[in-house]
Short mmCIF file of the C-alpha atoms (twelve columns), coordinates in Angstrom:
data_MODEL
# 
_entry.id   MODEL 
# 
loop_
_atom_site.group_PDB 
_atom_site.id 
_atom_site.type_symbol 
_atom_site.label_atom_id 
_atom_site.label_alt_id 
_atom_site.label_comp_id 
_atom_site.label_asym_id 
_atom_site.label_seq_id 
_atom_site.Cartn_x 
_atom_site.Cartn_y 
_atom_site.Cartn_z 
_atom_site.pdbx_PDB_model_num 
ATOM 1   C CA . MET A 1   32.093 -104.406 39.247  1 
ATOM 2   C CA . LYS A 2   35.700 -104.011 40.395  1 
ATOM 3   C CA . LYS A 3   36.800 -105.748 37.057  1 
ATOM 4   C CA . GLN A 4   34.647 -103.458 35.023  1 
ATOM 5   C CA . TRP A 5   36.228 -100.440 36.744  1 
ATOM 6   C CA . LEU A 6   39.603 -101.883 36.234  1 
ATOM 7   C CA . SER A 7   38.969 -102.428 32.445  1 
ATOM 8   C CA . LEU A 8   37.477 -98.903  32.207  1 
ATOM 9   C CA . SER A 9   40.660 -97.504  33.984  1 
ATOM 10  C CA . ILE A 10  42.994 -99.328  31.719  1 
ATOM 11  C CA . LEU A 11  40.980 -98.184  28.628  1 
ATOM 12  C CA . ILE A 12  41.091 -94.465  29.598  1 
ATOM 13  C CA . LEU A 13  44.843 -94.652  30.451  1 
ATOM 14  C CA . THR A 14  45.378 -96.382  27.102  1 
ATOM 15  C CA . PHE A 15  43.438 -93.379  25.368  1 
ATOM 16  C CA . ILE A 16  45.333 -90.804  27.317  1 
ATOM 17  C CA . PHE A 17  48.700 -92.518  26.300  1 
ATOM 18  C CA . LEU A 18  47.690 -92.502  22.624  1 
ATOM 19  C CA . LEU A 19  45.957 -89.329  22.241  1 
ATOM 20  C CA . GLY A 20  47.773 -87.330  24.907  1 
ATOM 21  C CA . PRO A 21  50.591 -86.194  22.827  1 
ATOM 22  C CA . PHE A 22  48.240 -84.956  19.956  1 
ATOM 23  C CA . LEU A 23  46.269 -83.074  22.572  1 
ATOM 24  C CA . ILE A 24  49.339 -81.377  23.865  1 
ATOM 25  C CA . LEU A 25  50.393 -80.619  20.262  1 
ATOM 26  C CA . PHE A 26  46.995 -79.222  19.375  1 
ATOM 27  C CA . ILE A 27  46.739 -76.941  22.489  1 
ATOM 28  C CA . SER A 28  50.383 -75.758  21.897  1 
ATOM 29  C CA . ALA A 29  49.578 -74.673  18.473  1 
ATOM 30  C CA . PHE A 30  47.344 -71.924  19.674  1 
ATOM 31  C CA . GLY A 31  49.818 -70.355  21.977  1 
ATOM 32  C CA . SER A 32  50.770 -66.714  21.481  1 
ATOM 33  C CA . GLU A 33  54.366 -67.135  22.860  1 
ATOM 34  C CA . SER A 34  57.310 -67.296  20.479  1 
ATOM 35  C CA . THR A 35  58.408 -70.723  21.745  1 
ATOM 36  C CA . ILE A 36  56.516 -73.949  22.285  1 
ATOM 37  C CA . ILE A 37  54.896 -73.756  25.730  1 
ATOM 38  C CA . PHE A 38  52.234 -76.018  27.305  1 
ATOM 39  C CA . PRO A 39  49.820 -74.963  28.376  1 
ATOM 40  C CA . PRO A 40  50.068 -71.605  26.686  1 
ATOM 41  C CA . LYS A 41  49.596 -68.514  28.661  1 
ATOM 42  C CA . LYS A 42  47.539 -66.851  25.971  1 
ATOM 43  C CA . PHE A 43  45.648 -68.216  22.947  1 
ATOM 44  C CA . SER A 44  46.194 -67.082  19.330  1 
ATOM 45  C CA . ILE A 45  45.774 -68.304  15.827  1 
ATOM 46  C CA . PHE A 46  48.912 -66.252  14.777  1 
ATOM 47  C CA . TRP A 47  50.937 -69.549  13.903  1 
ATOM 48  C CA . PHE A 48  48.156 -70.879  11.779  1 
ATOM 49  C CA . GLN A 49  48.141 -67.562  9.751   1 
ATOM 50  C CA . LYS A 50  51.859 -67.744  9.463   1 
ATOM 51  C CA . VAL A 51  51.898 -71.332  8.249   1 
ATOM 52  C CA . LEU A 52  49.394 -70.614  5.535   1 
ATOM 53  C CA . ASN A 53  51.363 -67.713  4.246   1 
ATOM 54  C CA . MET A 54  54.729 -69.447  4.047   1 
ATOM 55  C CA . HIS A 55  55.473 -70.164  0.658   1 
ATOM 56  C CA . MET A 56  58.053 -72.996  1.676   1 
ATOM 57  C CA . PHE A 57  55.351 -75.015  3.332   1 
ATOM 58  C CA . GLN A 58  52.803 -74.274  0.548   1 
ATOM 59  C CA . ASN A 59  55.071 -75.666  -2.119  1 
ATOM 60  C CA . ALA A 60  56.081 -78.647  -0.081  1 
ATOM 61  C CA . PHE A 61  52.467 -79.512  0.634   1 
ATOM 62  C CA . LYS A 62  51.558 -79.405  -3.073  1 
ATOM 63  C CA . THR A 63  54.578 -81.467  -3.765  1 
ATOM 64  C CA . SER A 64  53.565 -83.966  -1.109  1 
ATOM 65  C CA . VAL A 65  49.853 -84.289  -2.257  1 
ATOM 66  C CA . PHE A 66  50.771 -84.727  -5.951  1 
ATOM 67  C CA . LEU A 67  53.521 -87.149  -5.135  1 
ATOM 68  C CA . ALA A 68  51.263 -89.171  -2.574  1 
ATOM 69  C CA . THR A 69  48.332 -89.318  -5.223  1 
ATOM 70  C CA . ALA A 70  50.635 -90.246  -8.342  1 
ATOM 71  C CA . SER A 71  52.526 -92.790  -6.368  1 
ATOM 72  C CA . THR A 72  49.385 -94.331  -4.684  1 
ATOM 73  C CA . PHE A 73  47.649 -94.680  -8.040  1 
ATOM 74  C CA . VAL A 74  50.508 -96.218  -9.850  1 
ATOM 75  C CA . ALA A 75  51.036 -98.538  -6.813  1 
ATOM 76  C CA . LEU A 76  47.370 -99.563  -7.041  1 
ATOM 77  C CA . ILE A 77  47.587 -100.188 -10.773 1 
ATOM 78  C CA . ILE A 78  50.613 -102.520 -10.177 1 
ATOM 79  C CA . GLY A 79  49.634 -104.015 -6.849  1 
ATOM 80  C CA . VAL A 80  46.032 -104.949 -7.540  1 
ATOM 81  C CA . PRO A 81  46.824 -107.441 -10.234 1 
ATOM 82  C CA . ALA A 82  49.738 -108.594 -8.464  1 
ATOM 83  C CA . ALA A 83  47.696 -109.332 -5.460  1 
ATOM 84  C CA . TYR A 84  45.132 -110.997 -7.618  1 
ATOM 85  C CA . ALA A 85  47.672 -113.271 -9.279  1 
ATOM 86  C CA . SER A 86  49.392 -114.152 -6.038  1 
ATOM 87  C CA . ASN A 87  46.095 -115.173 -4.434  1 
ATOM 88  C CA . ARG A 88  44.464 -117.059 -7.507  1 
ATOM 89  C CA . PHE A 89  47.447 -118.823 -9.187  1 
ATOM 90  C CA . SER A 90  50.188 -121.235 -8.122  1 
ATOM 91  C CA . TYR A 91  53.416 -120.897 -9.780  1 
ATOM 92  C CA . TRP A 92  57.099 -121.723 -9.251  1 
ATOM 93  C CA . GLY A 93  58.943 -119.244 -7.077  1 
ATOM 94  C CA . LYS A 94  55.522 -117.882 -5.543  1 
ATOM 95  C CA . GLU A 95  56.852 -117.581 -2.120  1 
ATOM 96  C CA . THR A 96  60.207 -116.014 -3.147  1 
ATOM 97  C CA . LEU A 97  58.076 -113.337 -5.130  1 
ATOM 98  C CA . ASN A 98  55.820 -112.553 -2.254  1 
ATOM 99  C CA . LEU A 99  58.806 -112.142 0.101   1 
ATOM 100 C CA . PHE A 100 60.348 -109.664 -2.554  1 
ATOM 101 C CA . PHE A 101 57.033 -107.860 -2.642  1 
ATOM 102 C CA . THR A 102 56.790 -107.440 1.166   1 
ATOM 103 C CA . SER A 103 60.646 -106.647 1.604   1 
ATOM 104 C CA . PRO A 104 60.108 -102.888 1.749   1 
ATOM 105 C CA . ILE A 105 58.138 -103.407 4.916   1 
ATOM 106 C CA . ILE A 106 60.892 -105.541 6.418   1 
ATOM 107 C CA . VAL A 107 63.911 -103.595 5.347   1 
ATOM 108 C CA . PRO A 108 64.480 -100.283 7.302   1 
ATOM 109 C CA . GLY A 109 63.215 -97.247  5.365   1 
ATOM 110 C CA . LEU A 110 66.792 -95.505  5.670   1 
ATOM 111 C CA . ILE A 111 68.300 -98.418  4.019   1 
ATOM 112 C CA . ILE A 112 65.866 -98.286  1.047   1 
ATOM 113 C CA . GLY A 113 66.328 -94.623  0.658   1 
ATOM 114 C CA . PHE A 114 70.117 -94.823  0.679   1 
ATOM 115 C CA . SER A 115 70.052 -97.770  -1.805  1 
ATOM 116 C CA . LEU A 116 67.741 -96.000  -4.148  1 
ATOM 117 C CA . LEU A 117 69.956 -92.664  -3.915  1 
ATOM 118 C CA . ARG A 118 73.060 -94.814  -4.876  1 
ATOM 119 C CA . PHE A 119 71.274 -96.627  -7.654  1 
ATOM 120 C CA . PHE A 120 69.948 -93.315  -9.128  1 
ATOM 121 C CA . VAL A 121 73.269 -91.748  -9.026  1 
ATOM 122 C CA . LEU A 122 75.161 -94.776  -10.441 1 
ATOM 123 C CA . PHE A 123 72.847 -95.977  -13.024 1 
ATOM 124 C CA . GLY A 124 70.566 -93.169  -14.295 1 
ATOM 125 C CA . ASN A 125 70.227 -89.446  -14.621 1 
ATOM 126 C CA . PHE A 126 66.836 -89.126  -12.809 1 
ATOM 127 C CA . SER A 127 65.295 -85.902  -11.792 1 
ATOM 128 C CA . ILE A 128 64.660 -85.350  -8.207  1 
ATOM 129 C CA . PHE A 129 60.911 -85.634  -8.493  1 
ATOM 130 C CA . LEU A 130 60.981 -88.841  -10.535 1 
ATOM 131 C CA . GLY A 131 63.348 -90.382  -7.866  1 
ATOM 132 C CA . LEU A 132 60.826 -89.529  -5.165  1 
ATOM 133 C CA . PHE A 133 58.096 -90.966  -7.244  1 
ATOM 134 C CA . ILE A 134 59.876 -94.277  -7.926  1 
ATOM 135 C CA . GLY A 135 60.812 -94.473  -4.256  1 
ATOM 136 C CA . HIS A 136 57.262 -93.785  -2.790  1 
ATOM 137 C CA . THR A 137 55.862 -96.341  -5.282  1 
ATOM 138 C CA . ILE A 138 58.282 -98.929  -4.187  1 
ATOM 139 C CA . ILE A 139 57.538 -98.585  -0.506  1 
ATOM 140 C CA . LEU A 140 53.692 -98.461  -1.088  1 
ATOM 141 C CA . LEU A 141 53.529 -101.633 -3.197  1 
ATOM 142 C CA . PRO A 142 53.668 -104.019 -0.116  1 
ATOM 143 C CA . TYR A 143 50.780 -102.128 1.632   1 
ATOM 144 C CA . ILE A 144 48.695 -102.399 -1.451  1 
ATOM 145 C CA . ILE A 145 49.340 -106.093 -2.124  1 
ATOM 146 C CA . ARG A 146 49.005 -107.229 1.553   1 
ATOM 147 C CA . VAL A 147 45.625 -105.350 1.965   1 
ATOM 148 C CA . VAL A 148 44.092 -106.294 -1.256  1 
ATOM 149 C CA . SER A 149 45.350 -109.975 -0.825  1 
ATOM 150 C CA . ALA A 150 43.464 -110.121 2.519   1 
ATOM 151 C CA . SER A 151 40.308 -108.824 0.929   1 
ATOM 152 C CA . LEU A 152 40.680 -111.257 -1.935  1 
ATOM 153 C CA . SER A 153 41.277 -114.201 0.411   1 
ATOM 154 C CA . ASN A 154 37.725 -113.484 1.922   1 
ATOM 155 C CA . PHE A 155 36.072 -113.369 -1.648  1 
ATOM 156 C CA . ASP A 156 34.031 -116.343 -2.605  1 
ATOM 157 C CA . THR A 157 35.761 -117.658 -5.915  1 
ATOM 158 C CA . SER A 158 32.498 -119.383 -6.853  1 
ATOM 159 C CA . ILE A 159 31.024 -116.182 -7.880  1 
ATOM 160 C CA . GLU A 160 33.937 -115.439 -10.262 1 
ATOM 161 C CA . GLU A 161 33.906 -118.975 -11.642 1 
ATOM 162 C CA . ALA A 162 29.973 -118.614 -12.269 1 
ATOM 163 C CA . ALA A 163 30.609 -115.412 -14.289 1 
ATOM 164 C CA . VAL A 164 33.212 -117.305 -16.457 1 
ATOM 165 C CA . SER A 165 30.967 -120.262 -17.074 1 
ATOM 166 C CA . LEU A 166 28.306 -117.919 -18.318 1 
ATOM 167 C CA . GLY A 167 30.644 -116.553 -21.032 1 
ATOM 168 C CA . ALA A 168 32.330 -113.626 -19.578 1 
ATOM 169 C CA . SER A 169 36.140 -113.489 -20.040 1 
ATOM 170 C CA . ARG A 170 38.671 -113.305 -17.295 1 
ATOM 171 C CA . LEU A 171 39.526 -109.783 -17.824 1 
ATOM 172 C CA . LYS A 172 35.770 -108.808 -17.810 1 
ATOM 173 C CA . THR A 173 35.058 -110.846 -14.831 1 
ATOM 174 C CA . PHE A 174 37.944 -109.152 -12.955 1 
ATOM 175 C CA . PHE A 175 36.588 -105.743 -13.633 1 
ATOM 176 C CA . LEU A 176 32.839 -106.437 -13.199 1 
ATOM 177 C CA . VAL A 177 32.968 -109.148 -10.482 1 
ATOM 178 C CA . VAL A 178 36.100 -109.234 -8.499  1 
ATOM 179 C CA . LEU A 179 36.939 -105.473 -8.188  1 
ATOM 180 C CA . PRO A 180 33.418 -104.473 -6.855  1 
ATOM 181 C CA . ASN A 181 33.412 -107.154 -4.314  1 
ATOM 182 C CA . VAL A 182 37.020 -106.147 -2.990  1 
ATOM 183 C CA . ARG A 183 36.400 -102.480 -3.075  1 
ATOM 184 C CA . SER A 184 36.749 -102.257 0.622   1 
ATOM 185 C CA . GLY A 185 40.199 -103.743 0.434   1 
ATOM 186 C CA . VAL A 186 41.063 -101.406 -2.488  1 
ATOM 187 C CA . THR A 187 39.694 -98.475  -0.605  1 
ATOM 188 C CA . ALA A 188 41.641 -99.363  2.584   1 
ATOM 189 C CA . ALA A 189 44.819 -99.853  0.478   1 
ATOM 190 C CA . PHE A 190 44.419 -96.493  -1.041  1 
ATOM 191 C CA . ILE A 191 43.915 -94.699  2.184   1 
ATOM 192 C CA . LEU A 192 46.989 -96.551  3.944   1 
ATOM 193 C CA . ALA A 193 49.054 -95.928  0.940   1 
ATOM 194 C CA . PHE A 194 48.303 -92.256  0.592   1 
ATOM 195 C CA . ILE A 195 48.833 -91.380  4.366   1 
ATOM 196 C CA . THR A 196 51.951 -93.422  4.206   1 
ATOM 197 C CA . SER A 197 53.510 -91.476  1.319   1 
ATOM 198 C CA . LEU A 198 52.321 -88.218  2.605   1 
ATOM 199 C CA . ASN A 199 54.076 -88.866  5.971   1 
ATOM 200 C CA . ASP A 200 57.128 -90.573  4.745   1 
ATOM 201 C CA . VAL A 201 60.424 -89.414  5.986   1 
ATOM 202 C CA . PRO A 202 63.265 -91.978  5.563   1 
ATOM 203 C CA . VAL A 203 63.034 -92.347  1.877   1 
ATOM 204 C CA . SER A 204 62.106 -88.866  1.044   1 
ATOM 205 C CA . LEU A 205 65.176 -87.624  3.324   1 
ATOM 206 C CA . PHE A 206 67.699 -89.323  0.943   1 
ATOM 207 C CA . LEU A 207 65.853 -88.558  -2.439  1 
ATOM 208 C CA . SER A 208 64.815 -84.927  -1.856  1 
ATOM 209 C CA . GLY A 209 66.970 -82.163  -3.365  1 
ATOM 210 C CA . PRO A 210 67.136 -78.411  -4.036  1 
ATOM 211 C CA . GLY A 211 63.709 -76.933  -4.703  1 
ATOM 212 C CA . VAL A 212 61.802 -80.356  -4.344  1 
ATOM 213 C CA . ALA A 213 61.133 -81.547  -1.005  1 
ATOM 214 C CA . PRO A 214 58.021 -83.231  0.511   1 
ATOM 215 C CA . LEU A 215 56.367 -81.511  3.392   1 
ATOM 216 C CA . PRO A 216 57.891 -83.687  6.371   1 
ATOM 217 C CA . ILE A 217 61.270 -82.987  4.970   1 
ATOM 218 C CA . GLN A 218 60.544 -79.236  4.918   1 
ATOM 219 C CA . MET A 219 59.382 -79.579  8.416   1 
ATOM 220 C CA . LEU A 220 62.556 -81.227  9.661   1 
ATOM 221 C CA . THR A 221 64.668 -78.410  7.803   1 
ATOM 222 C CA . TYR A 222 62.614 -75.866  9.591   1 
ATOM 223 C CA . MET A 223 63.019 -77.341  13.008  1 
ATOM 224 C CA . GLU A 224 66.713 -77.228  12.697  1 
ATOM 225 C CA . TYR A 225 66.700 -73.554  12.999  1 
ATOM 226 C CA . TYR A 226 63.493 -72.574  14.857  1 
ATOM 227 C CA . PHE A 227 61.663 -73.847  17.734  1 
ATOM 228 C CA . ASP A 228 58.480 -71.835  17.631  1 
ATOM 229 C CA . PRO A 229 54.681 -73.039  17.421  1 
ATOM 230 C CA . THR A 230 54.924 -72.980  13.518  1 
ATOM 231 C CA . ILE A 231 55.431 -76.770  13.325  1 
ATOM 232 C CA . THR A 232 52.748 -77.585  16.010  1 
ATOM 233 C CA . ALA A 233 50.333 -75.347  14.111  1 
ATOM 234 C CA . LEU A 234 51.390 -77.194  10.729  1 
ATOM 235 C CA . SER A 235 51.087 -80.704  12.468  1 
ATOM 236 C CA . THR A 236 47.631 -79.811  13.633  1 
ATOM 237 C CA . ILE A 237 46.531 -78.886  10.121  1 
ATOM 238 C CA . LEU A 238 47.991 -82.162  8.853   1 
ATOM 239 C CA . ILE A 239 46.088 -84.160  11.427  1 
ATOM 240 C CA . VAL A 240 42.779 -82.474  10.357  1 
ATOM 241 C CA . PHE A 241 43.661 -82.943  6.719   1 
ATOM 242 C CA . THR A 242 44.363 -86.696  7.255   1 
ATOM 243 C CA . ILE A 243 41.120 -87.165  9.036   1 
ATOM 244 C CA . PHE A 244 39.287 -85.323  6.424   1 
ATOM 245 C CA . ILE A 245 40.843 -87.523  3.613   1 
ATOM 246 C CA . VAL A 246 39.729 -90.667  5.585   1 
ATOM 247 C CA . GLN A 247 36.164 -89.490  6.002   1 
ATOM 248 C CA . VAL A 248 35.856 -88.419  2.289   1 
ATOM 249 C CA . ALA A 249 37.151 -91.657  1.176   1 
ATOM 250 C CA . GLU A 250 34.763 -93.580  3.427   1 
ATOM 251 C CA . LYS A 251 31.687 -91.508  2.196   1 
ATOM 252 C CA . THR A 252 32.543 -91.390  -1.346  1 
ATOM 253 C CA . LEU A 253 33.863 -94.926  -1.833  1 
ATOM 254 C CA . GLY A 254 31.309 -96.574  0.448   1 
ATOM 255 C CA . LEU A 255 33.962 -98.208  2.813   1 
ATOM 256 C CA . SER A 256 31.883 -97.916  6.127   1 
ATOM 257 C CA . GLY A 257 28.844 -99.188  4.461   1 
ATOM 258 C CA . PHE A 258 30.535 -102.113 3.012   1 
ATOM 259 C CA . LEU A 259 32.323 -103.111 6.145   1 
ATOM 260 C CA . SER A 260 29.146 -102.793 8.139   1 
ATOM 261 C CA . GLY A 261 27.447 -105.324 5.574   1 
ATOM 262 C CA . ARG A 262 30.292 -107.688 6.047   1 
ATOM 263 C CA . ARG A 263 29.918 -107.476 9.776   1 
ATOM 264 C CA . ASN A 264 26.257 -108.246 9.365   1 
ATOM 265 C CA . GLU A 265 27.001 -111.169 7.088   1 
ATOM 266 C CA . ILE A 266 29.510 -112.661 9.526   1 
ATOM 267 C CA . SER A 267 27.267 -112.222 12.472  1 
# 
């Protein structure tokens, strides 16, 4: 009994440690004071109304969503075949290529952002949005490849070989047999990549410019001059938006049902 209480206490303390900052942020967003105070003396939705009416945040949010969607889809188009080739074939330099694909995870984001900035300045006349798009696609590729590769490693290759032996081409087998069986990995990769792009700061900090800035950079710029609950209200909206995206992806793409089926197969 004592061990159970100890385990339960550790679990509760862990949840408080992880969720406590978000709870403080959420409650502070409903304050009526002109500065961030916890707990608020009075409650109001004024700061939410202010955020929704600020054009700088509206434009930055549209930029972030479009950028995250475009870079995630392109990263999926590149990353899924790359993960398949890495998982299925053996070739010279495979380990080096895998290390190259995972290097954006190992290298700090500030270094990646600065390197891309110098590259765009010295070797090409890229627009600001194009530079952000290329930068985000680069940092998302490792997540796509690693997640999809993990899903492919659990896929029974005999099913694929059976389809080929029955006359299907490799390309047709990939789209009709392989992809449906690794849809959980593709869905998880999409969610992870989209949220990573939406919340990216290091790369976006170097590649943003006048008139084109993702939402996290616009939030940092605002915090340099103001310390009111506007950012806490906006952060609360982003948290709710992220949860909404995850739930919609799970319901529409069948991630929860597929994962539960996998758990039943394992048990």
